[in-house]
C-alpha positions as CSV (number, residue, x, y, z in Angstrom):
1,M,99.9,125.7,74.9
2,S,99.4,126.6,78.1
3,K,100.8,130.3,79.8
4,V,102.8,128.2,82.5
5,F,104.4,125.3,80.2
6,K,105.3,128.2,77.8
7,K,107.2,129.8,80.3
8,Y,109.1,126.8,81.7
9,A,109.3,125.7,78.2
10,K,111.8,128.7,78.0
11,G,113.7,127.9,80.6
12,N,112.1,130.7,83.2
13,L,113.1,129.7,86.3
14,D,110.5,131.9,88.0
15,A,107.8,129.8,86.3
16,N,104.7,129.1,88.8
17,I,105.3,125.4,88.4
18,K,108.5,123.5,87.1
19,V,108.1,120.4,85.1
20,I,110.2,117.5,83.7
21,S,109.1,115.7,80.4
22,L,110.6,112.3,81.3
23,G,110.8,110.1,78.7
24,M,113.0,107.3,80.6
25,G,115.9,107.9,78.4
26,V,119.4,108.8,79.1
27,Q,119.0,112.7,79.0
28,S,115.5,113.5,80.7
29,T,116.6,111.0,83.5
30,A,119.9,112.5,83.9
31,V,118.1,115.8,84.2
32,Y,115.2,114.4,86.5
33,L,118.4,112.6,89.2
34,M,120.3,116.4,88.7
35,S,117.2,118.3,89.7
36,S,116.0,116.0,92.5
37,M,119.2,116.0,94.1
38,G,119.7,120.2,93.4
39,Y,123.0,119.2,91.0
40,K,123.7,122.4,89.1
41,L,119.8,122.1,88.6
42,P,116.6,123.9,90.1
43,R,114.5,121.2,91.9
44,A,111.3,121.2,89.6
45,D,107.9,120.4,90.7
46,V,107.1,117.4,89.4
47,A,108.1,115.1,86.1
48,I,105.5,113.9,84.2
49,F,106.4,110.5,81.6
50,S,103.3,110.0,79.1
51,D,103.1,105.9,79.0
52,P,102.0,105.4,75.0
53,G,101.2,101.4,76.3
54,A,103.7,100.3,73.9
55,E,107.3,101.2,75.2
56,H,110.3,98.7,75.3
57,Y,110.1,96.9,78.4
58,K,113.6,98.4,79.2
59,T,111.7,101.6,79.6
60,Y,109.6,100.5,82.0
61,D,112.2,98.5,83.7
62,M,114.0,102.1,84.1
63,L,110.5,103.6,85.0
64,K,110.0,101.1,88.4
65,W,113.8,101.6,89.1
66,L,113.6,105.7,88.9
67,L,110.5,105.4,90.9
68,K,111.7,103.2,94.0
69,W,114.8,105.9,93.8
70,K,111.9,108.5,93.9
71,D,110.4,107.1,97.3
72,N,114.2,106.1,98.8
73,N,116.0,109.8,97.8
74,N,113.0,112.3,98.3
75,G,113.0,112.7,94.7
76,I,111.0,114.6,92.4
77,P,107.4,113.3,92.0
78,I,106.5,111.6,88.9
79,I,103.3,111.4,87.0
80,V,102.8,109.0,85.3
81,N,100.3,109.9,82.1
82,R,98.5,106.9,80.7
83,D,95.4,108.5,79.1
84,K,96.6,107.6,75.8
85,N,97.5,104.1,74.2
86,L,98.8,103.8,70.6
87,L,99.1,100.3,70.5
88,K,94.6,100.2,71.3
89,D,94.5,102.7,69.0
90,I,96.3,101.2,66.1
91,L,94.4,98.3,66.7
92,H,91.0,99.4,66.9
93,K,89.0,100.4,63.7
94,I,88.9,104.1,63.1
95,P,85.5,105.5,62.8
96,K,85.0,107.9,59.8
97,G,86.5,111.3,60.0
98,E,88.4,110.7,63.1
99,R,92.6,111.5,62.5
100,V,94.9,108.8,63.5
101,S,98.4,109.8,64.7
102,S,101.1,108.2,62.2
103,I,103.5,106.4,63.8
104,P,107.6,106.0,63.1
105,A,107.8,103.7,60.1
106,F,111.0,102.9,57.8
107,S,110.8,102.1,53.9
108,K,112.9,101.1,51.2
109,N,110.8,103.3,48.9
110,N,110.7,106.2,51.0
111,D,114.8,106.5,51.9
112,G,114.3,106.5,55.4
113,L,111.7,107.2,58.4
114,L,108.6,108.4,57.3
115,M,106.5,111.1,58.4
116,R,104.9,110.5,61.9
117,Q,103.0,112.5,64.2
118,C,102.8,109.8,67.4
119,T,105.1,112.0,69.4
120,S,103.2,114.8,69.8
121,D,99.9,113.3,69.9
122,Y,101.4,110.3,73.0
123,K,104.1,112.4,74.6
124,I,104.1,116.0,74.4
125,Q,100.4,116.6,74.3
126,P,99.8,114.5,77.6
127,V,102.4,116.4,79.5
128,I,100.9,119.1,78.6
129,K,97.9,118.3,79.6
130,S,98.8,116.8,83.0
131,T,100.5,119.9,83.5
132,R,97.4,122.2,82.8
133,I,95.6,120.1,85.3
134,L,98.7,120.6,88.0
135,H,98.0,124.5,87.2
C-alpha cells in the first residue's frame, strides 16, 4: 500500500492527495457530496469508483447521476477504474496455478455467507492502483 494512501486512510488532512473511495452507496456518496460542497469535510482531490463490471443497474444509475451532478456543481473529479471485470473473470477458464477471487455466496450448509476475496481484488486494490498513478 502506498505511503500516500496510508496517510489518507489514517485521516491525515495534510496528506499529499485526498482520495474518496466511491462505492456508490449511501455513505460514500454522502461523503463525496459533502466534500464537494465543503460541508463539514475538507475537499478531496479526487474520488475513485472501482467498477467490477457486474454492479446492480441502480449503481450505474447513481454513477450517471453523480457524474452529471459533478459537472453542474463543481464537484470533485471522479475516476472510474474499469481495470478488472468480475463477470468476465468468473466466466473465463482459469489458467492452472492462477488464483481466482472468491465471490460472495450464501450456503445452507455453511450457515451463511461464504468467505470472499472479491472486495479486495475488485474494489480496494483498483482504488490503491489509481491513487498510486495519481501520486
